[in-house]
N, C-alpha and C positions, 0 to 999 in steps of 0.2 A: 518457567522458562523464560530466560534472559532474550530480549529482542536481538541483542547483538550476536547471539548464537545462531541466529536465523537469518539475518541480514548480511549479505555478501557485497564485497567492493563491486562486482560486477552488476548487481541489482540496485545500485545507487545511481541515478541520475540527476545531474545537478542544473540542467538547463534543457529540459524536455520540451521540444517544440511540436505541440499537438493543437488540433482545432476542436476536439471532441472528447468526451469521456471515453467513448468506445475505441477511439484511435488511442488514448492514453494507456487503456487497460491492455490493448494489443502490444504496445511497445514495450511496456513493462513486462508483460508475461514472456516476450520473446527474450528478454534478459534472465529471466529464470529458466528457461530452456538451455540456455548456455551455461548455466550452473548444474544442469541436471535434475534439477528439483523438480521442474514440469517435464514430463515425457511426451505429453499429448496435448500440446496448446490449444488446439481447437477445443476440445473436450472441457479444458479448464475455463478458457474465456467464455464459453457458453454457459458455464455453472456461474461465472461472476457476473455476466449479463443478465441472466435469469433471476439472480438476487437483485439486480439495480432495479428491475421490474417491480419488484415486490415493495420496495419503497428505497428512497435515496440512501446513498452512503456518505452523502456530503453532510458532514456532522456539525459544521460551522466552523467558525473562525478561518474561513479559507482552505479548510482541510476535508479531505475526503479519505474514507477507509473502505474500498471496495474489497471484497472477500469471496472466496469460493472454496467449497470442499469438492474434490474430484478424483476419479479413478486415473485421471490425467496427471495426477501429483505423486511423485515418488517420496518427497521429504517435505516436512515443513519449511516453508519460505517467506520471506518478507521482502518486498520491494519498495524503495523510496524514491520519489522524485519531486524536483521542484520544477514547476512548469515555466516555461520561458514566456507565456502569457497566460493569465488566468482564464479559466474554462468554466462555462456554465454547467453544473452538476446537479441543478434542480436542489440545492442545499437546503437543510431545515430552516436556515436564517436568511434564505434568499441570495446570499452573496456567493459570486463565482470562487472556484477554488484554484490556489496555487502550489499546495502540497499535497502528495498523495502517498498513502501507504497502502501497499496491495498485499494481501495475505493469501497464501495458497496452503491448503491443508488437503493431505490424502483422505480419501472417502472413508477409509477404515479407521482413521483416527478423528473424526467428524464429531465425537463427543465434545468435550471441554475445551480442546487444545485451541481451535480459533476463538473461543470466547475469553480464554485467558490472554490471548495475544491482543485482541480487541480492548480488554478491560486495561492492560498495562498501557498501551497507547493513549486511551480515552482519559485515564486518570492524570497523565501528564499534560494533555491538550488544554486542560483547562487553565494552566499556568502560562500567561502570557510571557514569561521569560524563557520558558520552554520553546513556545512557537517560534518567539525571535531569535533565539540561537539556531534552530534549524533555518529559519530564513536566511540567516546571515552566513550559515555553512558554506565555504567554498572548496571542500575536498570531501571525500569519502571518509577520510579519517576523522574529519570535524562532525561530519554527520554520526558516525560511531562513538565520538566522544560523548557527543549530546543524549545519544540513546543508552549510554552506558549508566546514565542515572536513573534508566527506567527498571 
């Protein structure tokens, strides 16, 4: 699965102004509701927050990849946000987060779907050039172009 197939213009936010990871997840999920990918925001957000309690999704490099599998998700979806101000995400490297990928997967597709999406993102995040290009992107089209390489 290509990331650009599940990332929509509506789910790309380039200056998301939030103060907490919970607020970030809520606002990003709201964009997924607008595309129809998430049909029950509360149920989906609850699964994402439950996953956060099991262990941080702040993977380092200023990036977090929160994710959830839920009956409140109608179709696989990906959200992307550059945060207006870094947020504490209890990241593995201790640094705050400024880039967030939010993954939504229907519960019945819970098998490998989200793992494939996670792996595709994680493989690219180890490359500084990729992270820098995401940070510098100024439009949804530019974000999509960077992710086209994944």
